Structures are given as C-alpha cells and as structure tokens.
N, CA, C and O of each residue as an XYZ file, in Angstrom:
380
protein
N     -87.753     27.028     15.951
C     -88.516     27.578     14.752
C     -88.915     28.917     15.126
O     -89.314     29.135     16.270
N     -88.840     29.837     14.254
C     -89.262     31.196     14.430
C     -90.774     31.252     14.567
O     -91.496     30.466     13.954
N     -91.243     32.192     15.381
C     -92.725     32.447     15.548
C     -92.925     34.017     15.274
O     -92.023     34.826     15.498
N     -94.142     34.365     14.788
C     -94.466     35.689     14.345
C     -95.690     36.098     15.074
O     -96.701     35.399     15.003
N     -95.659     37.173     15.762
C     -96.803     37.819     16.369
C     -97.335     38.886     15.465
O     -96.749     39.952     15.277
N     -98.564     38.524     14.869
C     -99.249     39.341     13.849
C    -100.389     40.092     14.523
O    -101.241     39.516     15.198
N    -100.364     41.424     14.305
C    -101.411     42.285     14.800
C    -101.987     43.125     13.831
O    -101.260     43.828     13.130
N    -103.426     43.133     13.691
C    -104.192     44.065     12.878
C    -104.813     45.107     13.836
O    -105.407     44.802     14.871
N    -104.611     46.398     13.379
C    -105.208     47.352     14.261
C    -105.996     48.486     13.670
O    -105.686     48.975     12.583
N    -106.988     48.896     14.367
C    -107.600     50.139     13.936
C    -107.253     51.218     14.998
O    -107.807     51.143     16.094
N    -106.512     52.059     14.782
C    -105.992     53.031     15.780
C    -107.144     54.082     16.088
O    -107.714     54.656     15.160
N    -107.447     54.301     17.327
C    -108.478     55.161     17.837
C    -107.829     56.304     18.454
O    -108.372     57.405     18.359
N    -106.673     56.164     19.105
C    -105.922     57.168     19.818
C    -104.546     57.231     19.502
O    -103.786     56.587     20.227
N    -104.050     57.919     18.507
C    -102.654     57.927     18.083
C    -101.600     58.288     19.276
O    -100.535     57.676     19.370
N    -101.937     59.225     20.093
C    -101.038     59.615     21.215
C    -100.991     58.456     22.184
O     -99.908     58.197     22.709
N    -102.055     57.737     22.471
C    -101.998     56.612     23.324
C    -101.197     55.490     22.733
O    -100.444     54.790     23.411
N    -101.388     55.345     21.436
C    -100.560     54.298     20.773
C     -99.002     54.641     20.852
O     -98.200     53.751     21.135
N     -98.628     55.833     20.618
C     -97.156     56.263     20.867
C     -96.695     55.874     22.258
O     -95.619     55.294     22.409
N     -97.485     56.180     23.274
C     -97.078     55.866     24.572
C     -96.919     54.356     24.767
O     -96.009     53.960     25.495
N     -97.780     53.441     24.138
C     -97.532     52.115     24.126
C     -96.326     51.653     23.427
O     -95.648     50.732     23.882
N     -96.017     52.301     22.265
C     -94.863     51.922     21.517
C     -93.578     52.091     22.256
O     -92.644     51.298     22.139
N     -93.557     53.188     23.049
C     -92.393     53.377     23.791
C     -92.141     52.428     24.907
O     -91.005     52.040     25.184
N     -93.241     52.046     25.562
C     -93.165     51.137     26.650
C     -92.847     49.751     26.131
O     -92.010     49.054     26.704
N     -93.597     49.276     24.896
C     -93.431     47.976     24.385
C     -92.055     47.826     23.803
O     -91.446     46.760     23.887
N     -91.530     48.960     23.175
C     -90.122     48.887     22.571
C     -89.040     48.491     23.688
O     -88.114     47.706     23.488
N     -89.299     49.150     24.886
C     -88.320     48.928     25.973
C     -88.403     47.471     26.497
O     -87.420     46.895     26.962
N     -89.588     46.928     26.398
C     -89.741     45.603     27.029
C     -89.372     44.553     26.001
O     -89.201     43.408     26.421
N     -89.227     44.796     24.709
C     -88.762     43.948     23.765
C     -87.321     43.822     23.383
O     -86.951     42.984     22.560
N     -86.456     44.706     24.017
C     -85.052     44.770     23.757
C     -84.510     43.280     23.879
O     -84.795     42.569     24.843
N     -83.755     42.892     22.891
C     -83.166     41.621     22.965
C     -83.981     40.411     22.851
O     -83.469     39.293     22.911
N     -85.343     40.620     22.673
C     -86.337     39.469     22.757
C     -86.913     39.137     21.369
O     -87.104     37.969     21.031
N     -87.170     40.127     20.616
C     -87.706     39.931     19.258
C     -87.416     41.150     18.382
O     -86.736     42.114     18.733
N     -88.046     40.980     17.138
C     -87.676     42.162     16.316
C     -88.813     42.386     15.345
O     -89.454     41.450     14.867
N     -89.062     43.783     15.044
C     -90.144     44.114     14.160
C     -89.706     43.761     12.684
O     -88.630     44.078     12.176
N     -90.668     43.089     12.119
C     -90.454     42.798     10.568
C     -91.279     43.691      9.731
O     -90.880     44.093      8.638
N     -92.505     44.026     10.265
C     -93.409     44.877      9.480
C     -94.217     45.880     10.463
O     -94.927     45.451     11.373
N     -94.054     47.136     10.215
C     -94.990     48.019     10.902
C     -95.511     49.041      9.757
O     -94.801     49.923      9.273
N     -96.732     48.814      9.432
C     -97.290     49.603      8.321
C     -98.614     50.241      8.785
O     -99.543     49.560      9.218
N     -98.653     51.603      8.670
C     -99.875     52.262      9.183
C    -100.808     52.531      8.023
O    -101.775     53.266      8.220
N    -100.597     51.988      6.805
C    -101.429     52.175      5.610
C    -101.547     50.905      4.856
O    -101.264     50.902      3.658
N    -101.947     49.807      5.463
C    -102.153     48.540      4.762
C    -103.151     48.729      3.608
O    -104.113     49.491      3.694
N    -102.864     47.991      2.527
C    -103.684     47.903      1.371
C    -104.454     46.693      1.360
O    -103.812     45.719      0.967
N    -105.738     46.458      1.704
C    -106.455     45.278      1.603
C    -106.563     44.728      0.211
O    -106.823     45.457     -0.746
N    -106.364     43.453      0.108
C    -106.403     42.913     -1.454
C    -107.525     41.832     -1.411
O    -108.219     41.634     -2.409
N    -107.697     41.155     -0.290
C    -108.734     40.112     -0.251
C    -109.564     40.132      0.946
O    -108.969     40.347      2.002
N    -110.922     39.935      0.990
C    -111.678     39.780      2.154
C    -111.720     40.994      2.924
O    -111.168     42.044      2.596
N    -112.490     40.777      4.103
C    -112.643     41.910      5.091
C    -111.333     42.176      5.818
O    -110.743     41.242      6.362
N    -110.879     43.363      5.845
C    -109.678     43.670      6.692
C    -110.007     44.473      7.900
O    -110.938     45.277      7.849
N    -109.291     44.306      9.007
C    -109.517     44.916     10.217
C    -108.453     46.072     10.438
O    -107.279     45.773     10.652
N    -108.847     47.328     10.387
C    -108.065     48.417     10.582
C    -107.191     48.756      9.445
O    -107.329     48.234      8.339
N    -106.199     49.725      9.753
C    -105.328     50.185      8.699
C    -103.879     49.899      9.086
O    -102.991     50.169      8.277
N    -103.592     49.375     10.258
C    -102.264     49.137     10.735
C    -102.007     47.727     10.858
O    -102.869     46.980     11.321
N    -100.764     47.264     10.437
C    -100.282     45.917     10.511
C     -98.908     45.857     11.228
O     -97.975     46.571     10.864
N     -98.818     45.030     12.203
C     -97.457     44.873     12.831
C     -97.153     43.347     12.965
O     -97.951     42.529     13.422
N     -95.855     43.060     12.494
C     -95.464     41.697     12.590
C     -94.135     41.681     13.246
O     -93.168     42.285     12.782
N     -94.102     40.908     14.442
C     -92.875     40.815     15.193
C     -92.313     39.394     15.129
O     -93.091     38.444     15.219
N     -91.111     39.221     14.990
C     -90.444     37.777     14.884
C     -89.707     37.598     16.252
O     -89.050     38.472     16.819
N     -89.924     36.330     16.685
C     -89.244     35.805     17.781
C     -88.564     34.464     17.495
O     -89.059     33.688     16.678
N     -87.444     34.183     18.151
C     -86.678     32.940     17.916
C     -87.604     31.625     17.930
O     -87.506     30.723     17.098
N     -88.474     31.647     18.946
C     -89.325     30.377     19.149
C     -90.434     30.931     20.127
O     -90.453     32.074     20.582
N     -91.325     29.967     20.368
C     -92.546     30.280     21.235
C     -92.041     30.683     22.563
O     -92.627     31.596     23.144
N     -90.969     30.081     23.141
C     -90.584     30.308     24.520
C     -90.066     31.857     24.554
O     -90.308     32.579     25.522
N     -89.422     32.251     23.554
C     -89.003     33.712     23.442
C     -90.171     34.682     23.320
O     -90.192     35.777     23.882
N     -91.099     34.222     22.579
C     -92.341     35.104     22.513
C     -92.999     35.165     23.848
O     -93.298     36.255     24.335
N     -93.237     34.036     24.462
C     -93.934     34.015     25.808
C     -93.028     34.800     26.866
O     -93.580     35.535     27.685
N     -91.792     34.664     26.851
C     -90.949     35.336     27.788
C     -91.117     36.871     27.754
O     -91.068     37.553     28.778
N     -91.327     37.404     26.451
C     -91.773     38.826     26.236
C     -93.053     39.143     26.489
O     -93.290     40.080     27.252
N     -93.999     38.477     25.942
C     -95.538     38.657     25.968
C     -95.977     38.663     27.520
O     -96.677     39.566     27.978
N     -95.537     37.644     28.244
C     -95.980     37.442     29.719
C     -95.047     38.141     30.728
O     -95.233     38.047     31.942
N     -94.016     38.858     30.171
C     -93.191     39.686     31.075
C     -93.964     40.755     31.758
O     -94.946     41.257     31.212
N     -93.518     41.151     33.038
C     -94.252     42.250     33.687
C     -94.197     43.496     32.918
O     -95.155     44.269     32.942
N     -93.044     43.766     32.175
C     -92.880     44.945     31.426
C     -93.872     45.098     30.372
O     -94.479     46.160     30.236
N     -94.082     44.014     29.562
C     -95.009     44.148     28.567
C     -96.394     44.012     29.072
O     -97.260     44.608     28.433
N     -96.747     43.331     30.108
C     -98.076     43.210     30.555
C     -98.452     44.636     31.103
O     -99.641     44.955     31.086
N     -97.499     45.525     31.595
C     -97.751     46.780     32.026
C     -98.153     47.705     30.698
O     -99.026     48.572     30.747
N     -97.398     47.394     29.534
C     -97.593     48.196     28.363
C     -98.877     47.843     27.666
O     -99.499     48.706     27.048
N     -99.289     46.604     27.748
C    -100.374     46.051     26.882
C    -101.779     46.942     27.048
O    -102.426     47.315     26.069
N    -102.124     47.203     28.311
C    -103.343     47.989     28.314
C    -103.379     49.318     27.623
O    -104.457     49.773     27.242
N    -102.205     49.990     27.435
C    -102.067     51.082     26.647
C    -102.402     50.872     25.170
O    -102.986     51.771     24.564
N    -102.078     49.781     24.584
C    -102.319     49.388     23.188
C    -103.895     49.029     23.092
O    -104.574     49.464     22.163
N    -104.376     48.295     24.003
C    -105.713     47.845     24.023
C    -106.701     49.101     24.225
O    -107.803     49.139     23.678
N    -106.272     49.998     24.955
C    -107.232     51.256     24.969
C    -107.053     52.274     23.884
O    -107.867     53.181     23.709
N    -105.946     52.108     23.139
C    -105.682     53.076     21.953
C    -106.094     52.530     20.723
O    -106.221     53.281     19.755
N    -106.360     51.111     20.613
C    -106.641     50.499     19.302
C    -107.844     49.455     19.603
O    -108.151     49.018     20.712
N    -108.436     49.167     18.398
C    -109.256     47.888     18.281
C    -108.355     46.951     17.592
O    -108.023     47.212     16.436
N    -107.924     45.895     18.170
C    -106.837     45.162     17.535
C    -107.221     43.665     17.586
O    -108.015     43.244     18.428
N    -106.654     42.898     16.691
C    -106.656     41.452     16.690
C    -105.195     41.050     16.604
O    -104.386     41.690     15.931
N    -104.866     39.905     17.349
C    -103.479     39.411     17.389
C    -103.484     37.932     17.277
O    -104.361     37.250     17.809
N    -102.419     37.389     16.523
C    -102.282     35.804     16.454
C    -100.838     35.609     16.355
O    -100.092     36.409     15.791
N    -100.424     34.410     16.976
C     -99.194     33.960     16.793
C     -99.048     32.888     15.726
O     -99.823     31.932     15.676
N     -98.050     33.059     14.880
C     -97.971     32.129     13.768
C     -96.567     31.439     13.754
O     -95.585     32.086     14.118
N     -96.466     30.317     13.397
C     -95.064     29.557     13.269
C     -94.430     29.719     11.917
O     -95.111     29.712     10.892
N     -93.111     29.868     11.916
C     -92.493     29.953     10.601
C     -92.307     28.722      9.849
O     -92.761     27.680     10.321
N     -91.682     28.717      8.713
C     -91.647     27.582      7.881
C     -90.657     26.565      8.270
O     -90.773     25.375      7.977
N     -89.612     27.100      8.985
C     -88.425     26.128      9.248
C     -88.327     25.581     10.422
O     -87.402     24.807     10.668
C-alpha cells in the first residue's frame, strides 16, 4: 500500500532550503517521488501552517523508512529543519 509523506512548511531561509532540496533529491533517487511541491498553498479551512506543501509518495512504509532513516537523508534533514518551521506526517493510501 502506498504511503505519503506530507510536510507543511514556513520557509525562513530560502537558500538553506535549496541546499536541503539538492541533498534530499539525491537521497531519494529510486525510493520515492514528489506528488506535490507548492510554494503558495491557498488555505481553505482552519489554521494552516506556512505557505509550502510537499507530498512525497512511497511504495510502502518500508520504502519510506529506507529513505527517511538512510544516512544520506539524515545528513540532509538538519538543513530543512534549520531553513523551515515544518510539520510532517506519514499517511497511508487508499489501496
């Protein structure tokens, strides 16, 4: 069953986020794919955090964990955390 890593972000350091994106992209090759990357989300309901939304799709929880827990991504993650105020969650697909 596919899983989706959903991240809401308020970007505080655009250059730092670009550095993260380069490192994260290299770490995710063959592991997952970006479904949504939107830097100008339009809130419709409730309180929304930040202006950026990212949704990544993985084949299953094991594929997500292989990427997220990899040394390559763990090296990139502090770049995102220092460049943004973010919230992330893992959600299961319907199938």
